[in-house]
Every structure is written in C-alpha cells, then in structure tokens.
C-alpha positions, 0 to 999 in steps of 0.5 A: 880143520883142527889145530892144537897149540900145546905146552904154552907156558902162558896164554895171555890176553884172555877175553874178559867179556868187555868190548874195551878195558877202562881205567883200572881194568887195564891193569889186569892181563888175564892169563892161563899158565901151562895151557893149550889152545884149540883152533877150528877153521879160522876161530878159537874153539877152546883153551885150557890147562895142559892137565885137562888136554882134550881128546883130539881128532886123528887129523888134528894138526898139533903144534908144540909151543915148547914153553913159549907164550901165546898172545893175541895179535897186536891191533894197530888202529892208526897207520898211513902205510900206503905211501910213495917212497921214504922221506929221510931228507926230512929226518935230517932236517929235523936233526938240524932243528926244523920243526914238523910245521916248518918242514910243512911250510917249506913244501915238505911233509904231507905235500912231499908225499902227495907229489910222489904219490901222484907220480907213482903207478897204482901197481907200484904203490900197492907193491910198496905198501904190501912190503910194509904189510908183510913187515908188520905181520911178521912183527905180530900185527893182525889187524890194521887201519890204513888211511888215505891222505897223501892224494889230496885230490879226488883221483889220487885219494881214490887211487890210495883207497883202491890200493887199501882195498887190494891189500884187504883182499890179498893179505891175511891181515884184517884191514879197515880203511879210512878216508883222510882227504883232509890231511892237508890242503892240496897244492892246487888249493894253496891259500884257499883252504875253504874251497878245498874243504868244499871240494872234498864235500861236494866231489871226493866224499860222495865218490868214495861213498859210491864206491864203498872204499872207506869204513871211516873218515878222518880229519887233521884237526890241529893248529895250521891244518883244519879248524873245528868248524871245517872238521865238523862239516867234513865229518857230517858229509862222511856220515851221510855216506856211512863213514864213521869219524876217527880224528887226528887231534891235539898233536901240535896244539890244543885245537878243539878237536876232542870236542868235535870228536865227542859231539860227532861220536867219533870212534877214536880221537888220535895223537893227543900229545897236547891233550888238556885236562878239560879234554880228558874230562870231556871224554869221560862217559863217552864212546870215543876212545883216546888213542896215543901214538908214542912212536910219533913223540919218540921220532919227533922228540915231542911230548908224549900223550898224558896216558896215565892221566887218561887211565886214572880218569877211567878212560879206555886208552888205546895205542897205535903206531902211526906208521908213516914216512914223515913222523913215524917210519915204523909199524913195530907194535912191540916197540909201541908197547915198550914206549908206552911203558918207558915214556908214558909210565904204563904198566906192562899189562896196561900197555899190552891191553892198550895195543890189543883189545882197546885198539881193536875197539878203536877200529870197532873190531873187538868182537872178533879181535884183540883178545883170546876168546872162544869164537874170536878170530884166531889171530895170535902169535907164539913167542920163543920161551920168555921169562914173563909177559913183562919181558916183552916191553922190557926187552924192547929190541929183542925178537920174540916171535916164533910163529904168527897165526892169522885166521887160524893159519900159520903165516910164513914171515921173512 
C-alpha cells in the first residue's frame, strides 16, 4: 500500500548518508521545504518538492500535512521503563537534601525497585510498562532501548527481559533489549559484591544468552557500584553470548568506565555527568558513542554532561531520556532536546541530530532509523504548523505532534 503525505512545510532530518554525525557535522539538519513524502509498506519510498509531486496510484492514501513539519521519530537509546510502581517518596527525600548515593545506602533507589518488582506478577509488570511505551510513542519516540536491572537475581532479571520481549512483539515501536544485572548488588549478596559478580557470570548471563533475551549488556561502572575490573569481566562474559556492551559511566564520579568501554568496543558509554577531558580524548577515533542523559541532571539537580566539549572534539554525541522511576521519571524526548539546548548549550540542529540519527547509532539502528531516507523504516511524526524547527526546543512544553507513523502506519495516541 502507498501512503503520501503532502503539503509538508518542512521535511526535516533528511539522511546525510552517514551512520552518525560527528562534531561540526551535527550543526547541519538537512531539510526540504514545501515537500511531500511517499511511503510504501513500512518504508520511505520517495520524497521531493510539491512542485514535482508524482502521479499517484488510485488506491494511494493521501494525507494533507496542512503546513506541518515532518521529522524522523525520536530514538531513545537508554531507558529503564520496565519497573514496578513509582518512587515519589524518594523524590521528597531529594527535595529534603538527600543525595542519590545516600538514598541508595538507606535501602532506597534501585534496591527499592527490585523489591517491588520481585513481588509483582509478570503480567502486571508488562501492563504497566506498556502504558509507558504508549506514552513515549505519543510523544514521538519510534525506537527505544529497554534495560533490565531491577531484578538483581537470575529469575527476576529473566522476568524483566521476557517482558521486554513481549513489548517488542506487541508494540509497533522498535525495541532493543539490554541485560543490566549489574545495576546494583542484590540484597541476598549485601557485602559480597564479588560473589554477586561471580553469580552473574556463572549463572545469569549464560541463561540470558541461551534464551536470546538481550541484544546488549550493561554495567553500572561508577563510584559505589561496580569497578572497572568487575565491569570488564562482565562485558567479556556477555560477549561470549553475543551481547554487545553499553555502559553506565561517569555519572557520580570519574570511574575509569570510559576506558573500559573503549577497550571492549562498547556501542555507547552513557551518563557522563562527571566526564573528564581525558575521557573525551580517549573516545576520539573510536566507534563508541558518548550518550548524555540531560533529564537525569535536571531531575537530580546535578551537573550536565560536557556536551559542547564533546562536539568540539569531533565526537558523535547522542542524547537519551534515561526514563526510570528514581532519577528520571520521564521519557519525553522533546524535553530532552530542549534541555540539550538550554542546559548543554547545543544548537537546535545539534540537539535534534543527537536525539535521532546519533541515538539510533547508539543502538546500532541508524541503517533503518533516525533520519528520513529512501529505504528507511517509515517511523516519523507530523507536527501542527510551527514557525520553524527551532520552535521545537524553544516551546519546551507545547504539544506539537499532529500524527505519529510507525512502520508506515498511523498510530492512534491518547
């Protein structure tokens, strides 16, 4: 089936023939004004100027964008949206002055979510997560990475990963799955972190691998969590089962995690709020994508990743939401784009590229997602009429989406 979107004021985010955009390349958001776009099946078939609108099949579904802008769907390469319940009590603790680490030491944080998840049925966990998936689809996200990490024992980690697999099967959004058993030390191993790591390597990772439940493996390599040496062991174990590395690094303090990520060819290193100049230099010339999570900095009132330094060093900066119950209870990628401009001093074009093509690359999906290109999956959204693409980050709470398309099909959103 053909579907034509016409009268597009601006077709933005057109493919530039690159897997990712690096450094100064991020300043260019390729656009076509007064445009049309043709979809065949689930793929983009063609696009062009309205003055050269092609002849259409009689059964072509024609949609009038009415002067709206069309962009590729946001790609969100770092989320934890499979979780049991909210943690607004800890939100109040943060307002009262407790730090993320202090809340964790009191039994809150990740361990709080692990306790709740253990007691929740797989079906209820799935239904809660699907509500969040529908929420981010309505906000324009078309590809998402979802991590485990609130199980912290083999059976509960597998439960989470099965839920992620169900989401991938049931939702039109593109899903990639990440095993994050090393998110914290499970309660049964309190004070025995080395034994917990041994258990993950001996028991959990092989079981995840045998059931083909994860595309990636992640480790929280940071102060008070897992060491670079433990991280390396876990990444090597995951690699044996086909899980590629994506690592939490440099959130709370310089941890040596970037070096481990580069050494093990991590697809991305994420957070980077405590990133050093040495880390930035270490990433130059590598395939590892630095991924900033500005929503975390906003919610926790902590420093933002040095995004401008990374771009000026020629790196392919990506941004993601970190949607989770403790440090970033939001998956709104439009707000992430706004924060990237307001707090990390990115220009709008840079921020949009960081949230589309580069974050698609941070999931190894940019061949099919993250830009408007012939042959790419037709995941895109049409906005209401807006003055310019710069309006998107500028009007940081204004709803702009008129219609979402995933796999070439219109998606009904609440």
